[in-house]
VEXNULO-983246 format. One record per residue (C-alpha): x, y, z. Coordinates in Angstrom, 2 decimals. Layout:
# VEXNULO-983246
+---------+---------+---------+
|      c1 |      c2 |      c3 |
+---------+---------+---------+
|       X |       Y |       Z |
...
+---------+---------+---------+
END
This chain:
# VEXNULO-983246
+---------+---------+---------+
|      c1 |      c2 |      c3 |
+---------+---------+---------+
|   11.70 |    7.29 |   15.76 |
|    9.94 |   10.24 |   17.92 |
|    7.19 |    9.75 |   20.46 |
|    4.22 |    9.07 |   18.75 |
|    1.75 |   11.83 |   18.68 |
|   -1.35 |    9.27 |   19.48 |
|   -2.21 |    9.13 |   22.93 |
|   -2.84 |    5.21 |   22.79 |
|   -3.20 |    2.74 |   20.31 |
|   -4.40 |    2.77 |   16.64 |
|   -7.01 |    4.92 |   16.53 |
|   -9.87 |    4.97 |   13.61 |
|   -9.55 |    8.11 |   11.36 |
|  -10.23 |    7.88 |    7.71 |
|   -7.11 |    8.00 |    5.86 |
|   -6.30 |   11.34 |    3.87 |
|   -5.54 |   11.77 |    0.47 |
|   -1.37 |   12.89 |   -0.15 |
|   -0.56 |   15.80 |   -2.49 |
|    0.01 |   14.70 |   -6.45 |
|    2.62 |   17.20 |   -7.21 |
|    5.60 |   18.01 |   -6.06 |
|    8.60 |   15.21 |   -5.21 |
|    8.09 |   12.54 |   -3.25 |
|   11.00 |   11.68 |   -0.59 |
|   11.97 |    7.79 |    0.38 |
|   12.53 |    8.88 |    4.18 |
|   10.99 |    6.50 |    6.85 |
|    8.57 |    9.17 |    7.68 |
|    6.88 |    9.07 |    4.25 |
|    7.18 |    5.31 |    4.64 |
|    4.90 |    4.93 |    7.79 |
|    2.03 |    4.38 |    5.58 |
|    3.42 |    0.86 |    5.20 |
|    5.06 |    0.34 |    8.78 |
|    2.03 |    1.51 |   10.86 |
|   -0.60 |   -1.48 |   11.63 |
|   -4.05 |   -0.02 |   10.86 |
|   -6.19 |   -2.94 |   12.79 |
|   -4.86 |   -5.45 |   14.90 |
|   -8.01 |   -7.44 |   13.30 |
|   -6.40 |   -8.02 |    9.81 |
|   -8.22 |   -7.54 |    6.63 |
|  -10.56 |   -4.81 |    7.33 |
|  -10.28 |   -3.19 |    3.48 |
|   -7.73 |   -2.79 |    1.07 |
|   -7.02 |    0.58 |   -0.07 |
|   -7.98 |    0.59 |   -3.65 |
|   -5.53 |    3.03 |   -5.20 |
|   -2.46 |    3.39 |   -2.79 |
|    0.41 |    4.58 |   -4.67 |
|    4.23 |    3.42 |   -4.01 |
|    6.72 |    5.95 |   -4.74 |
|   10.43 |    5.58 |   -5.18 |
|   12.61 |    8.89 |   -4.73 |
|   15.56 |    9.10 |   -6.59 |
|   18.62 |    8.49 |   -5.10 |
|   21.12 |   10.79 |   -7.22 |
|   21.95 |   13.45 |   -9.90 |
|   23.36 |   12.67 |  -13.22 |
|   25.01 |   15.74 |  -14.08 |
|   26.43 |   16.78 |  -17.61 |
|   27.98 |   19.57 |  -19.01 |
|   27.56 |   21.56 |  -22.13 |
|   29.99 |   20.38 |  -25.21 |
|   32.25 |   23.57 |  -26.46 |
|   32.52 |   23.71 |  -30.13 |
|   34.33 |   25.90 |  -32.66 |
|   32.83 |   29.64 |  -33.50 |
|   31.56 |   29.51 |  -37.27 |
|   31.07 |   33.26 |  -37.72 |
|   29.16 |   36.28 |  -36.73 |
|   26.89 |   37.05 |  -39.20 |
|   23.59 |   35.28 |  -38.05 |
|   24.80 |   35.94 |  -34.36 |
|   21.55 |   38.34 |  -33.73 |
|   18.77 |   36.38 |  -35.31 |
|   20.16 |   33.32 |  -33.96 |
|   20.74 |   34.40 |  -29.98 |
|   17.23 |   35.67 |  -30.42 |
|   16.13 |   32.41 |  -31.45 |
|   18.12 |   30.48 |  -28.83 |
|   16.69 |   32.77 |  -26.13 |
|   13.26 |   31.95 |  -27.31 |
|   14.09 |   27.94 |  -27.02 |
|   15.11 |   28.89 |  -23.58 |
|   11.92 |   31.14 |  -22.65 |
|    9.94 |   28.34 |  -23.99 |
|   12.11 |   25.37 |  -21.96 |
|   11.83 |   27.73 |  -18.81 |
|    8.03 |   28.23 |  -18.81 |
|    7.25 |   24.29 |  -19.29 |
|    6.98 |   24.02 |  -15.49 |
|    4.59 |   20.99 |  -15.92 |
|    7.99 |   19.02 |  -16.62 |
|    7.99 |   17.38 |  -12.65 |
|    8.70 |   13.84 |  -13.73 |
|   12.47 |   12.91 |  -13.37 |
|   13.75 |   13.88 |  -16.58 |
|   15.76 |   16.51 |  -18.39 |
|   13.72 |   19.42 |  -20.09 |
|   13.21 |   18.81 |  -23.79 |
|   15.26 |   22.04 |  -24.78 |
|   14.91 |   21.36 |  -28.25 |
|   17.24 |   20.58 |  -31.45 |
|   18.03 |   24.05 |  -32.42 |
|   18.83 |   24.75 |  -28.73 |
|   21.37 |   21.56 |  -28.80 |
|   22.82 |   23.10 |  -31.64 |
|   23.64 |   26.44 |  -30.69 |
|   24.55 |   24.74 |  -27.18 |
|   27.09 |   22.65 |  -28.97 |
|   28.20 |   25.27 |  -31.77 |
|   28.88 |   28.68 |  -29.67 |
|   31.50 |   29.90 |  -27.76 |
|   31.44 |   29.49 |  -23.73 |
|   29.79 |   33.18 |  -23.23 |
|   26.83 |   32.43 |  -25.04 |
|   26.70 |   29.22 |  -23.17 |
|   26.98 |   31.00 |  -20.03 |
|   24.49 |   33.37 |  -20.78 |
|   21.98 |   30.64 |  -21.97 |
|   21.70 |   29.23 |  -18.36 |
|   21.44 |   32.27 |  -17.17 |
|   17.99 |   33.33 |  -18.55 |
|   17.25 |   29.88 |  -17.91 |
|   17.93 |   30.03 |  -14.43 |
|   15.69 |   33.02 |  -14.17 |
|   12.73 |   31.63 |  -16.00 |
|   12.05 |   28.35 |  -14.39 |
|   13.57 |   26.03 |  -11.75 |
|   16.17 |   23.82 |  -13.40 |
|   14.83 |   20.29 |  -14.19 |
|   18.08 |   18.13 |  -13.54 |
|   18.57 |   14.67 |  -15.51 |
|   17.78 |   11.91 |  -13.16 |
|   17.52 |    7.94 |  -13.52 |
|   13.96 |    6.73 |  -14.41 |
|   11.71 |    5.39 |  -11.34 |
|   11.01 |    1.90 |  -11.08 |
|    7.10 |    1.45 |  -12.18 |
|    5.66 |   -0.72 |   -9.40 |
|    2.91 |   -3.11 |   -9.87 |
|    0.32 |   -0.78 |   -7.98 |
|    1.22 |    1.54 |  -10.44 |
|    0.87 |   -0.31 |  -13.45 |
|   -2.65 |   -1.31 |  -12.12 |
|   -4.11 |    2.25 |  -10.57 |
|   -7.82 |    0.72 |  -11.19 |
|  -10.13 |    3.73 |  -10.47 |
|   -7.54 |    6.79 |  -11.02 |
|   -9.04 |    9.95 |  -12.86 |
|   -8.90 |   13.53 |  -13.08 |
|  -11.43 |   14.49 |  -11.00 |
|  -14.35 |   16.50 |  -11.78 |
|  -13.41 |   20.21 |  -12.81 |
|  -16.00 |   22.58 |  -11.18 |
|  -13.90 |   25.86 |  -12.11 |
|  -10.67 |   27.27 |  -14.00 |
|   -8.15 |   26.11 |  -11.46 |
|  -10.55 |   23.60 |   -8.97 |
|  -10.46 |   20.25 |   -9.33 |
|  -12.87 |   17.56 |   -7.45 |
|  -11.36 |   14.24 |   -6.62 |
|  -14.55 |   12.18 |   -4.50 |
|  -14.57 |    8.61 |   -3.56 |
|  -16.56 |    6.28 |   -1.76 |
|  -15.96 |    2.91 |   -0.82 |
|  -18.26 |    0.42 |    0.66 |
|  -17.22 |   -2.66 |    2.46 |
|  -18.84 |   -5.36 |    4.03 |
|  -16.73 |   -7.57 |    7.20 |
|  -16.98 |  -10.51 |    8.89 |
|  -15.18 |  -10.91 |   12.13 |
|  -14.71 |  -14.21 |   14.56 |
|  -13.94 |  -11.89 |   17.61 |
|  -15.15 |   -8.60 |   17.34 |
|  -13.82 |   -7.78 |   21.17 |
|  -10.38 |   -9.15 |   20.83 |
|  -10.68 |  -11.30 |   23.98 |
|   -9.63 |  -14.31 |   24.56 |
|  -13.14 |  -15.08 |   26.35 |
|  -16.61 |  -14.69 |   25.61 |
|  -15.77 |  -14.63 |   22.36 |
|  -18.26 |  -12.69 |   19.65 |
|  -18.49 |  -13.12 |   15.92 |
|  -20.27 |  -10.29 |   13.76 |
|  -20.46 |   -8.51 |   10.21 |
|  -19.80 |   -5.13 |    9.88 |
|  -21.01 |   -2.94 |    6.93 |
|  -18.38 |   -0.06 |    6.42 |
|  -18.82 |    3.41 |    4.48 |
|  -16.15 |    5.29 |    3.88 |
|  -16.49 |    8.59 |    1.80 |
|  -13.59 |   10.92 |    0.94 |
|  -13.14 |   14.15 |   -0.96 |
|  -10.36 |   16.18 |   -2.21 |
|  -10.58 |   20.06 |   -3.77 |
|   -7.42 |   20.75 |   -5.44 |
|   -6.38 |   23.70 |   -6.99 |
|   -4.57 |   22.92 |  -10.70 |
|   -2.00 |   25.69 |  -10.77 |
|    1.29 |   25.51 |  -12.77 |
|    3.08 |   25.99 |   -9.47 |
|    2.30 |   25.44 |   -5.68 |
|   -0.86 |   23.28 |   -4.72 |
|   -3.56 |   23.91 |   -2.03 |
|   -5.74 |   21.08 |   -1.23 |
|   -9.36 |   21.21 |    1.13 |
|  -10.14 |   17.46 |    1.75 |
|  -12.81 |   15.60 |    4.38 |
|  -13.60 |   11.95 |    4.92 |
|  -15.72 |    9.96 |    7.06 |
|  -15.93 |    6.46 |    8.43 |
|  -19.14 |    4.63 |    9.27 |
|  -19.27 |    1.41 |   10.92 |
|  -22.79 |   -0.58 |   11.34 |
|  -23.12 |   -3.93 |   13.00 |
|  -25.44 |   -6.71 |   12.10 |
|  -25.90 |   -7.34 |   15.81 |
|  -23.67 |   -6.47 |   18.58 |
|  -25.22 |   -2.41 |   17.63 |
|  -23.67 |   -1.06 |   20.61 |
|  -20.33 |   -1.51 |   18.59 |
|  -21.83 |    1.32 |   15.93 |
|  -19.37 |    4.16 |   15.15 |
|  -18.60 |    6.93 |   13.36 |
|  -15.49 |    8.80 |   12.50 |
|  -14.37 |   11.69 |   10.13 |
|  -11.31 |   14.12 |    9.35 |
|  -11.59 |   17.91 |    7.71 |
|   -8.50 |   19.74 |    7.35 |
|   -6.10 |   22.10 |    4.72 |
|   -3.06 |   21.60 |    3.22 |
|   -0.83 |   23.30 |    0.72 |
|    2.41 |   22.75 |   -1.29 |
|    4.20 |   26.02 |   -1.67 |
|    7.23 |   25.03 |   -4.49 |
|    9.96 |   28.04 |   -3.75 |
|   12.88 |   28.74 |   -5.50 |
|   15.78 |   27.00 |   -5.12 |
|   14.05 |   23.56 |   -4.71 |
|   12.42 |   24.66 |   -1.34 |
|    9.09 |   23.13 |   -0.72 |
|    6.81 |   24.44 |    2.07 |
|    4.04 |   21.76 |    3.17 |
|    1.96 |   23.55 |    5.75 |
|   -1.43 |   21.41 |    7.15 |
|   -4.41 |   22.00 |    9.59 |
|   -6.71 |   19.51 |   10.52 |
|   -9.77 |   18.28 |   13.08 |
|  -10.47 |   14.64 |   13.47 |
|  -13.34 |   12.99 |   14.82 |
|  -12.28 |    8.79 |   16.13 |
|  -12.73 |    5.82 |   18.17 |
|  -10.37 |    3.20 |   19.51 |
|  -10.36 |   -0.06 |   17.92 |
|  -10.95 |   -2.82 |   20.09 |
|   -7.81 |   -4.75 |   21.12 |
|   -5.52 |   -1.80 |   20.75 |
|   -3.42 |   -0.37 |   23.34 |
|   -5.93 |    2.54 |   23.73 |
|   -8.85 |   -0.48 |   24.08 |
|   -7.70 |   -1.20 |   27.88 |
|  -10.93 |   -0.20 |   30.10 |
|  -13.52 |   -2.92 |   28.28 |
|  -15.97 |    0.13 |   28.04 |
|  -19.62 |   -0.61 |   26.78 |
|  -18.94 |    1.22 |   23.51 |
|  -15.80 |    2.22 |   21.85 |
|  -13.51 |    4.99 |   23.29 |
|  -13.87 |    8.33 |   21.07 |
|  -12.20 |   11.36 |   20.91 |
|  -11.23 |   14.48 |   19.02 |
|   -7.86 |   15.53 |   17.83 |
|   -6.66 |   19.04 |   16.87 |
|   -3.47 |   19.29 |   14.84 |
|   -1.38 |   21.81 |   13.15 |
|    1.97 |   20.50 |   11.20 |
|    4.64 |   22.39 |    8.58 |
|    7.40 |   20.97 |    6.70 |
|   10.05 |   22.97 |    4.94 |
|   12.48 |   20.93 |    2.55 |
|   15.36 |   21.69 |    0.24 |
|   15.39 |   18.21 |   -1.88 |
|   17.89 |   18.88 |   -4.58 |
|   22.17 |   18.42 |   -5.11 |
|   24.43 |   17.27 |   -2.85 |
|   22.76 |   18.53 |    0.35 |
|   19.02 |   17.94 |    1.22 |
|   17.49 |   19.21 |    4.40 |
|   14.12 |   18.86 |    5.62 |
|   12.51 |   20.25 |    8.82 |
|    9.07 |   19.42 |   10.55 |
|    7.22 |   20.58 |   13.44 |
|    3.53 |   19.38 |   14.71 |
|    1.49 |   20.24 |   17.63 |
|   -2.13 |   19.17 |   18.93 |
|   -4.40 |   18.03 |   21.28 |
|   -6.45 |   15.24 |   21.90 |
|   -9.58 |   15.00 |   24.14 |
|  -11.45 |   12.09 |   25.02 |
|  -15.12 |   11.43 |   25.79 |
|  -16.44 |    9.95 |   28.67 |
|  -17.01 |    6.37 |   28.42 |
|  -19.45 |    3.97 |   30.61 |
|  -18.52 |    0.52 |   31.84 |
|  -21.46 |   -1.86 |   33.03 |
|  -23.57 |    1.21 |   32.38 |
|  -21.80 |    3.17 |   35.08 |
|  -19.98 |    6.20 |   33.49 |
|  -15.95 |    6.83 |   33.93 |
|  -14.13 |    9.69 |   32.96 |
|  -11.40 |    9.64 |   30.65 |
|  -10.11 |   13.51 |   31.41 |
|   -6.98 |   11.93 |   32.43 |
|   -6.01 |   10.85 |   29.11 |
|   -6.51 |   14.41 |   27.91 |
|   -3.08 |   15.63 |   26.14 |
|   -1.21 |   18.28 |   24.58 |
|    1.42 |   16.92 |   22.10 |
|    4.60 |   18.68 |   20.00 |
|    6.99 |   17.04 |   18.01 |
|    9.77 |   18.38 |   15.80 |
|   12.45 |   16.65 |   13.46 |
|   15.50 |   17.69 |   11.42 |
|   16.91 |   15.56 |    8.89 |
|   20.08 |   16.27 |    6.92 |
|   21.28 |   13.90 |    4.09 |
|   24.22 |   14.38 |    2.00 |
|   24.48 |   12.30 |   -1.57 |
|   27.87 |   11.11 |   -1.82 |
|   27.40 |    9.83 |   -5.60 |
|   24.15 |    8.70 |   -7.66 |
|   23.27 |    5.87 |   -5.78 |
|   24.50 |    6.38 |   -2.29 |
|   23.03 |    8.78 |    0.40 |
|   24.30 |    9.23 |    4.33 |
|   21.57 |   10.96 |    6.18 |
|   21.45 |   12.53 |    9.92 |
|   18.03 |   12.85 |   11.59 |
|   16.83 |   14.21 |   15.14 |
|   13.85 |   13.73 |   16.68 |
|   12.25 |   16.05 |   19.66 |
|    9.01 |   15.34 |   21.30 |
|    6.84 |   16.55 |   24.70 |
|    3.63 |   15.51 |   26.47 |
|    1.88 |   17.37 |   28.40 |
|   -1.58 |   16.05 |   30.23 |
|   -4.25 |   18.45 |   31.01 |
|   -5.60 |   16.59 |   34.43 |
|   -3.50 |   17.14 |   37.14 |
|   -3.81 |   13.74 |   38.33 |
|   -1.99 |   12.65 |   35.39 |
|    0.53 |   15.38 |   34.95 |
|    3.69 |   13.06 |   36.74 |
|    3.32 |   11.40 |   33.04 |
|    4.41 |   14.41 |   31.47 |
|    7.49 |   13.73 |   29.48 |
|    9.91 |   14.81 |   26.91 |
|   12.22 |   12.98 |   24.88 |
|   14.64 |   12.67 |   21.44 |
|   15.40 |    9.95 |   18.94 |
|   18.95 |   10.00 |   16.81 |
|   19.40 |    8.14 |   13.87 |
|   22.59 |    7.91 |   11.72 |
|   22.56 |    5.98 |    8.25 |
|   22.83 |    5.24 |    4.82 |
|   20.10 |    4.96 |    2.01 |
|   21.95 |    2.92 |   -0.73 |
|   20.07 |    2.44 |   -4.50 |
|   22.06 |   -0.89 |   -5.76 |
|   20.03 |   -0.81 |   -8.80 |
|   16.88 |    0.47 |  -10.40 |
|   15.55 |   -2.62 |   -8.55 |
|   16.60 |   -2.58 |   -5.28 |
|   16.40 |    0.56 |   -2.76 |
|   17.24 |    0.44 |    0.75 |
|   17.65 |    2.82 |    3.57 |
|   18.70 |    1.72 |    7.34 |
|   20.13 |    3.55 |   10.03 |
|   20.44 |    2.93 |   14.17 |
|   20.99 |    5.37 |   17.10 |
|   19.76 |    6.29 |   20.69 |
|   16.32 |    6.73 |   22.12 |
|   15.37 |    8.79 |   25.20 |
|   12.21 |    9.70 |   27.18 |
|   12.16 |   11.21 |   30.66 |
|    9.06 |   11.54 |   32.74 |
|    8.02 |   14.13 |   35.14 |
|    7.38 |   11.62 |   38.08 |
|   10.96 |   10.45 |   39.55 |
|    8.83 |    7.05 |   40.11 |
|    9.53 |    5.96 |   36.40 |
|   12.87 |    5.80 |   35.42 |
|   13.91 |    7.39 |   31.83 |
|   13.45 |    4.98 |   29.37 |
|   17.20 |    4.43 |   26.93 |
|   17.69 |    2.37 |   24.19 |
|   18.52 |    1.72 |   20.86 |
|   16.88 |    3.16 |   17.92 |
|   17.10 |    1.92 |   14.15 |
|   14.93 |    1.90 |   11.01 |
|   15.28 |   -0.05 |    8.21 |
|   13.07 |    0.40 |    4.95 |
|   14.10 |   -1.76 |    1.62 |
|   11.86 |   -2.14 |   -1.44 |
|   13.04 |   -4.56 |   -4.15 |
|   11.25 |   -4.83 |   -7.62 |
|   12.99 |   -7.91 |   -9.72 |
|   10.22 |   -7.38 |  -12.52 |
|    7.61 |   -4.71 |  -13.35 |
|    4.40 |   -7.52 |  -12.02 |
|    6.35 |   -8.37 |   -8.68 |
|    7.57 |   -6.15 |   -5.68 |
|    8.80 |   -6.71 |   -2.05 |
|    8.96 |   -4.30 |    0.80 |
|   10.15 |   -5.03 |    4.31 |
|   10.37 |   -2.16 |    7.09 |
|   11.14 |   -2.07 |   10.91 |
|   11.58 |    1.00 |   13.39 |
|   10.94 |    1.88 |   16.67 |
|    8.91 |    4.27 |   18.57 |
|    7.94 |    5.50 |   22.20 |
|    4.16 |    5.97 |   22.44 |
|    1.88 |    7.43 |   25.84 |
|    0.33 |    4.80 |   27.87 |
|   -3.08 |    4.83 |   28.82 |
|   -2.81 |    3.13 |   32.15 |
|   -1.94 |    5.63 |   34.86 |
|    0.50 |    3.19 |   36.32 |
|    2.34 |    2.95 |   33.29 |
|    4.12 |    5.99 |   31.23 |
|    4.81 |    5.13 |   28.12 |
|    4.33 |    2.02 |   25.55 |
|    7.77 |    1.08 |   24.01 |
|    6.98 |   -0.18 |   20.64 |
|    8.77 |   -2.29 |   17.91 |
|    7.36 |   -2.98 |   14.23 |
|    8.60 |   -5.19 |   11.75 |
|    6.34 |   -5.65 |    8.50 |
|    6.69 |   -7.49 |    5.31 |
|    5.01 |   -7.09 |    2.21 |
|    4.72 |   -8.95 |   -1.52 |
|    2.61 |   -7.82 |   -4.43 |
|    1.79 |   -9.57 |   -7.57 |
|    0.00 |   -8.10 |  -10.59 |
|   -1.51 |  -10.83 |  -12.56 |
|   -2.42 |   -9.43 |  -16.37 |
|   -3.98 |   -5.91 |  -16.33 |
|   -6.67 |   -5.96 |  -13.70 |
|   -5.88 |   -8.20 |  -10.59 |
|   -3.34 |   -7.50 |   -8.00 |
|   -2.55 |   -9.73 |   -5.19 |
|   -1.15 |   -8.61 |   -1.94 |
|    0.09 |  -10.69 |    1.48 |
|    1.36 |   -9.02 |    4.16 |
|    3.11 |  -10.16 |    7.75 |
|    3.50 |   -8.05 |   10.79 |
|    4.75 |   -8.36 |   14.51 |
|    4.50 |   -5.65 |   16.89 |
|    6.31 |   -5.82 |   20.36 |
|    4.56 |   -3.34 |   22.96 |
|    6.10 |   -2.97 |   26.28 |
|    4.42 |   -1.32 |   29.26 |
|    6.87 |    0.58 |   30.90 |
|    7.42 |    0.01 |   34.82 |
|    4.49 |   -2.85 |   35.27 |
|    6.57 |   -5.64 |   33.30 |
|    3.96 |   -6.09 |   30.81 |
|    4.29 |   -7.14 |   27.07 |
|    1.87 |   -7.57 |   24.19 |
|    3.30 |   -9.05 |   21.12 |
|    1.30 |   -9.39 |   18.09 |
|    1.73 |  -11.04 |   14.94 |
|   -0.68 |  -10.52 |   11.82 |
|   -1.38 |  -12.05 |    8.34 |
|   -3.48 |  -10.84 |    5.49 |
|   -3.68 |  -11.94 |    1.90 |
|   -5.49 |   -9.38 |   -0.37 |
|   -7.10 |   -8.95 |   -3.69 |
|   -7.83 |   -6.28 |   -5.86 |
|   -9.48 |   -6.34 |   -9.27 |
|  -10.11 |   -3.55 |  -11.40 |
|  -13.79 |   -3.76 |  -12.89 |
|  -13.55 |   -0.74 |  -14.93 |
|  -11.36 |    2.78 |  -14.77 |
|  -13.01 |    3.96 |  -12.14 |
|  -14.26 |    0.90 |  -10.21 |
|  -12.33 |   -1.57 |   -8.09 |
|  -13.46 |   -4.61 |   -6.12 |
|  -11.53 |   -5.63 |   -3.37 |
|  -11.21 |   -8.90 |   -1.11 |
|   -9.27 |   -9.46 |    2.07 |
|   -8.72 |  -12.32 |    4.52 |
|   -6.44 |  -12.08 |    7.54 |
|   -5.61 |  -13.98 |   11.01 |
|   -3.60 |  -12.04 |   14.02 |
|   -2.89 |  -13.62 |   17.37 |
|   -1.70 |  -11.50 |   20.58 |
|    0.18 |  -13.04 |   23.36 |
|    0.18 |  -10.33 |   26.29 |
|    1.63 |  -13.28 |   28.94 |
|    0.36 |  -13.16 |   32.30 |
|   -0.24 |   -9.49 |   32.68 |
|   -1.66 |   -8.54 |   29.29 |
|   -4.11 |   -8.94 |   26.76 |
|   -4.16 |  -12.13 |   24.76 |
|   -6.37 |  -13.03 |   21.80 |
|   -6.40 |  -14.26 |   18.17 |
|   -9.39 |  -13.94 |   15.77 |
|   -9.93 |  -14.58 |   11.99 |
|  -11.58 |  -11.50 |    9.53 |
|  -12.56 |  -11.50 |    5.78 |
|  -13.92 |   -8.49 |    3.82 |
|  -15.60 |   -7.97 |    0.37 |
|  -15.54 |   -4.24 |   -1.05 |
|  -16.05 |   -1.69 |   -3.88 |
|  -14.73 |    1.69 |   -4.29 |
|  -15.82 |    4.38 |   -6.83 |
|  -13.87 |    7.57 |   -7.82 |
|  -15.26 |   10.24 |   -9.79 |
+---------+---------+---------+
END
């Protein structure tokens, strides 16, 4: 994978809602919501309405059957009726789910018993009036899709505008708030997470304004009280020939969690930052050849902090980042796809004292995606990863690269997910130019009845701090329960354990956390 855009650690910012329309791809970059360890202190809260999407591995193509000509007496009326059916099918642009356009009995009869020139005319008119929707295999229904505890159509506030409000409240107890191996402190926190999405309801295209906030309040350790939030806009432009354009801009206010790679300074309060970002993705996602190109630019500014009441400057961490990606995939059949991917990245620190840590690099991946059955979908790739630093004292990073995502749904009520990947992340330390991170994760979901979803997770993360010989290895286990109280209210409960071993130079700790929450969607 390409270098992470985050300057350090796993920052706290609320997740943003995904576009609900348009085809969703199964690429590894889309899988990062599963791969990323949100909090090294597991059990912080289970999203109440996350959805798993599985993309279609291939396209089933078929041709119209040619029949005998049966006379010309009703040619004009029949032709007009045929064109009417075609236009009606073409205007049905809401048929976005996998499956063929229902052309109707009259249209199928005409396509079966008219000569080839009329069939070609029908296809031509259909192509002019709508994007073609080609027959595809059915997606597997996952346990989370069966539950969908508080899914709603939102609140309509205009002819084409729909508001989707959400709020989640969680009570969380942790046995090691600071994630240290000495002077452990336990405390209980109340977390409030409101969120909204204001989206258009057009036949084609989509525009969204979104915002969220995250407020932490602790019972005893009040200096740990923190706030975070995000505001932005994104769009989905569905152009002709299956070309989709997805631009997005956003600004985030966040803080770094205790125990992450960014939290290295033992500050009196969690480190706070502001991040501004713009990105765009252009993709063509149909037929044998699929292409997706994306780019992202942004900057992160860190607030000054205090240690023991004494102020310290974190200006050496202020950074501009840029990323680009190109993925090309070719479908060998209905269930096998080969792909190649190249990611480029660059980091530029604004403080002169930190500019020797400027770097640029690339990541190459090549592999295949195999949909062995409708129940088993695997994507795997191998390649190279390279990062070069401006300071000649820091040797370049050259390492093998790999990615793996696998989804197995043996039954409608069971699902298993596995993932692995690598990335180069910036280091917050002046004596270390980068963190080489490897992530492995397993997840199992089971639906009990129609209201209760159980989820078990296990994860392992290895963080190698370049140039200083430090490696932090973190393992976590988490068990969550999601109960659908009403169609718009979900209740969550979770418990988890984490353990990190930093060796002689790193940071070691362990802790246990449990939470109980409720989420309401309007």
